[in-house]
SEVOSE-112966 format. One line per 4 residues: their letters; for each residue x, y, z of N, C-alpha, C. Coordinates in steps of 0.1 Angstrom, whole numbers, plus 5000, padded with zeros to 4 digits. Layout:
REM residues N
a	X:Y:Z:X:Y:Z:X:Y:Z | ...
END
This chain:
REM residues 158
mcdi	8146:7494:2045:8140:7498:2057:8152:7501:2067 | 8151:7511:2075:8162:7515:2084:8162:7505:2096 | 8174:7502:2100:8176:7493:2112:8177:7501:2125 | 8167:7500:2133:8168:7508:2146:8171:7499:2158
tfmv	8175:7487:2156:8178:7478:2166:8186:7483:2177 | 8198:7489:2174:8207:7494:2184:8200:7506:2192 | 8193:7514:2185:8187:7526:2192:8177:7521:2202 | 8169:7511:2199:8158:7508:2208:8161:7497:2218
hyvt	8172:7489:2216:8175:7479:2225:8186:7483:2235 | 8195:7492:2231:8206:7496:2240:8205:7510:2245 | 8199:7519:2238:8198:7533:2243:8184:7538:2240 | 8174:7531:2245:8160:7535:2242:8157:7550:2246
sqic	8163:7555:2256:8160:7568:2260:8165:7578:2250 | 8174:7575:2241:8179:7584:2231:8170:7586:2219 | 8158:7579:2218:8148:7581:2208:8137:7591:2213 | 8138:7595:2225:8128:7605:2230:8131:7619:2225
kgcq	8121:7627:2227:8121:7641:2222:8134:7648:2227 | 8141:7655:2218:8153:7662:2222:8165:7654:2223 | 8165:7641:2221:8176:7632:2223:8184:7630:2210 | 8195:7623:2212:8205:7621:2201:8200:7615:2189
fraf	8192:7604:2190:8187:7597:2178:8173:7600:2173 | 8167:7611:2179:8153:7614:2176:8150:7617:2162 | 8158:7625:2155:8156:7629:2141:8156:7617:2132 | 8167:7609:2134:8168:7597:2125:8156:7587:2128
flkc	8153:7585:2141:8142:7577:2145:8129:7581:2138 | 8126:7594:2139:8113:7599:2133:8113:7597:2118 | 8125:7597:2111:8125:7594:2097:8121:7579:2095 | 8125:7571:2103:8121:7556:2103:8106:7555:2105
vnag	8101:7562:2115:8086:7561:2117:8079:7566:2105 | 8083:7577:2099:8076:7583:2088:8078:7575:2075 | 8088:7566:2075:8090:7557:2063:8082:7545:2064 | 8075:7543:2076:8066:7532:2078:8073:7520:2084
npta	8084:7521:2090:8091:7510:2096:8082:7505:2108 | 8077:7493:2107:8068:7488:2118:8074:7488:2132 | 8087:7485:2133:8093:7484:2146:8094:7498:2151 | 8098:7508:2143:8099:7522:2147:8085:7527:2151
icye	8075:7524:2144:8061:7528:2147:8057:7522:2161 | 8061:7510:2163:8058:7503:2176:8064:7511:2188 | 8077:7513:2186:8084:7520:2197:8079:7535:2199 | 8076:7541:2188:8070:7555:2189:8057:7554:2196
glha	8049:7544:2193:8036:7543:2200:8038:7540:2215 | 8047:7531:2218:8050:7528:2232:8055:7541:2240 | 8064:7548:2233:8069:7560:2238:8058:7570:2241 | 8049:7572:2231:8037:7581:2232:8029:7577:2245
atci	8028:7564:2247:8020:7560:2259:8025:7566:2272 | 8038:7568:2272:8045:7573:2285:8045:7588:2286 | 8043:7595:2275:8044:7610:2276:8032:7617:2272 | 8024:7612:2262:8012:7620:2258:7999:7612:2260
glee	8000:7600:2263:7987:7592:2267:7984:7581:2258 | 7975:7572:2263:7972:7560:2256:7964:7563:2243 | 7955:7573:2243:7947:7576:2231:7956:7578:2219 | 7966:7587:2221:7976:7590:2210:7984:7578:2207
siki	7988:7570:2217:7996:7558:2215:7988:7549:2205 | 7976:7547:2208:7967:7538:2200:7967:7543:2186 | 7965:7556:2184:7965:7561:2170:7978:7559:2163 | 7989:7560:2170:8002:7557:2163:8004:7543:2160
lkpn	7999:7534:2169:8001:7519:2167:7991:7513:2157 | 7980:7519:2155:7969:7513:2147:7974:7508:2133 | 7983:7516:2126:7987:7511:2112:7994:7497:2113 | 7999:7494:2125:8006:7481:2126:7997:7469:2130
vpth	7985:7472:2133:7975:7462:2137:7968:7456:2125 | 7968:7444:2123:7972:7432:2131:7985:7426:2128 | 7992:7432:2118:8004:7425:2113:8016:7425:2122 | 8018:7435:2131:8029:7435:2140:8024:7431:2154
glst	8030:7420:2159:8025:7414:2171:8026:7423:2184 | 8037:7429:2186:8039:7437:2198:8030:7449:2198 | 8028:7456:2186:8019:7467:2185:8005:7463:2187 | 8001:7452:2182:7987:7447:2183:7984:7444:2198
fava	7993:7437:2204:7991:7434:2218:7991:7446:2227 | 7999:7456:2224:7999:7469:2232:7986:7476:2230 | 7981:7476:2218:7968:7483:2215:7957:7476:2224 | 7957:7463:2224:7947:7456:2232:7948:7459:2247
ifnv	7961:7459:2252:7963:7462:2266:7959:7477:2269 | 7963:7486:2261:7959:7500:2263:7944:7502:2263 | 7937:7495:2254:7922:7496:2254:7917:7491:2268 | 7923:7480:2273:7919:7475:2287:7921:7486:2297
clgr	7932:7493:2296:7936:7503:2306:7926:7515:2305 | 7921:7518:2293:7911:7529:2291:7897:7524:2293 | 7895:7512:2298:7881:7507:2301:7873:7504:2288 | 7879:7502:2277:7872:7498:2265:7873:7483:2262
ekea	7865:7476:2270:7866:7461:2270:7862:7455:2256 | 7853:7461:2249:7849:7455:2236:7860:7457:2226 | 7866:7469:2226:7877:7471:2216:7889:7462:2220 | 7892:7461:2233:7903:7452:2237:7900:7438:2233
sqvf	7888:7433:2235:7885:7419:2231:7887:7417:2216 | 7883:7427:2208:7884:7425:2194:7899:7425:2190 | 7907:7433:2196:7921:7434:2192:7928:7421:2198 | 7925:7416:2210:7931:7404:2214:7927:7392:2205
qlfa	7915:7392:2199:7911:7382:2190:7920:7383:2177 | 7922:7395:2172:7931:7397:2161:7945:7392:2164 | 7950:7395:2176:7963:7391:2180:7964:7376:2179 | 7954:7369:2186:7954:7355:2186:7953:7348:2172
ahha	7946:7355:2163:7944:7349:2150:7957:7351:2141 | 7965:7361:2144:7977:7364:2136:7990:7361:2142 | 7990:7359:2156:8003:7358:2162:8005:7346:2171 | 7998:7346:2182:8000:7335:2192:7988:7333:2201
dlhs	7986:7321:2206:7975:7318:2215:7977:7327:2227 | 7966:7332:2232:7967:7341:2244:7972:7334:2257 | 7972:7321:2257:7977:7314:2268:7991:7308:2267 | 7998:7313:2257:8011:7308:2253:8023:7316:2261
eavl	8034:7309:2261:8046:7316:2267:8050:7328:2259 | 8047:7328:2246:8051:7339:2237:8043:7352:2242 | 8031:7350:2247:8023:7362:2252:8030:7367:2265 | 8033:7358:2274:8040:7362:2286:8053:7369:2283
dmve	8060:7364:2274:8073:7371:2270:8070:7385:2264 | 8059:7387:2257:8055:7399:2251:8051:7409:2262 | 8044:7404:2272:8040:7413:2283:8052:7418:2290 | 8062:7409:2292:8074:7414:2299:8082:7424:2290
siqw	8082:7422:2277:8088:7432:2268:8081:7445:2269 | 8068:7446:2269:8061:7458:2270:8064:7465:2283 | 8064:7458:2294:8067:7463:2307:8081:7469:2307 | 8090:7462:2302:8104:7467:2302:8106:7479:2293
llst	8100:7479:2281:8101:7490:2272:8095:7503:2278 | 8083:7501:2284:8076:7513:2290:8085:7519:2301 | 8091:7510:2309:8100:7515:2320:8112:7522:2314 | 8117:7518:2303:8129:7525:2297:8126:7539:2292
fhap	8113:7542:2290:8109:7556:2286:8106:7564:2298 | 8109:7558:2310:8106:7566:2323:8092:7571:2324 | 8083:7562:2322:8068:7566:2322:8064:7574:2334 | 8060:7586:2332:8055:7594:2344:8041:7590:2348
wlnt	8034:7582:2340:8020:7578:2344:8019:7564:2348 | 8029:7557:2353:8028:7543:2357:8018:7542:2368 | 8009:7532:2366:7999:7529:2376:7989:7541:2379 | 7986:7549:2369:7976:7559:2371:7963:7557:2364
yded	7960:7545:2360:7948:7542:2352:7937:7536:2361 | 7939:7536:2374:7929:7530:2383:7915:7535:2382 | 7913:7548:2379:7900:7553:2377:7893:7548:2365 | 7900:7545:2354:7894:7540:2342:7894:7525:2341
fkfp	7904:7519:2348:7906:7505:2346:7895:7496:2350 | 7890:7488:2340:7880:7478:2343:7885:7465:2336 | 7887:7455:2344:7892:7443:2337:7881:7436:2330 | 7882:7434:2317:7871:7428:2310:7870:7413:2314
dddv	7858:7408:2312:7855:7394:2315:7846:7389:2304 | 7851:7384:2294:7843:7378:2283:7850:7365:2279 | 7845:7359:2268:7850:7347:2263:7865:7347:2258 | 7870:7359:2255:7883:7361:2250:7893:7365:2262
imhp	7889:7374:2269:7897:7379:2280:7891:7375:2293 | 7897:7365:2300:7892:7361:2312:7900:7368:2323 | 7893:7372:2334:7899:7379:2344:7908:7370:2352 | 7920:7375:2357:7929:7366:2365:7922:7362:2378
kclh	7926:7350:2383:7920:7345:2395:7923:7354:2407 | 7935:7361:2406:7939:7370:2417:7930:7382:2418 | 7921:7385:2408:7912:7396:2409:7903:7395:2421 | 7901:7383:2425:7892:7381:2436:7899:7377:2449
genc	7911:7382:2451:7919:7381:2463:7929:7369:2463 | 7931:7362:2452:7941:7352:2452:7954:7358:2449 | 7965:7350:2449:7978:7354:2447:7980:7357:2432 | 7985:7370:2429:7986:7374:2415:8000:7372:2409
knfn	8010:7367:2417:8023:7367:2411:8025:7358:2399 | 8016:7349:2397:8017:7340:2385:8009:7344:2373 | 8003:7356:2374:7994:7360:2363:7999:7373:2357 | 7997:7374:2344:8000:7387:2336:7989:7389:2326
agvd	7985:7401:2326:7976:7406:2315:7964:7397:2312 | 7959:7391:2323:7947:7382:2321:7950:7369:2315 | 7962:7365:2314:7966:7353:2308:7971:7343:2319 | 7963:7333:2322:7966:7324:2332:7979:7316:2328
ss	7989:7317:2335:8002:7311:2331:8003:7296:2336 | 7993:7291:2343:7994:7277:2348:7990:7267:2337
END
């Protein structure tokens, strides 16, 4: 399996279309490297949309944690609360409790990675966004006017 660590951790922008490492990176994606698939899916979310991103990430679900969590979040952003709930359940069964520090770290990783791709669509999902409220995904307390600084992705960090 090809090692893409340097490309994605130090020069993430170089795996984008027309950039220095794109050809090699795509070979890694096509070879089935789960990490490369994850980064390609996250990159797709920033330039061609969440629908395509989910399609790219699906082969990694549920075995790759970051991919699985991203698919769940992207389903939330698209207003697909049932799909999001199912994927969050898969994530919890295979990776980490949804109330764990590991999840908060993963949220920060996704936020950071999306920003490194210079996402043109940041914060443009307000028309579709519907925060799910079921037994798996509880809405954050701040949804009803409380302070949101201690909450990420519906996971109460207290």
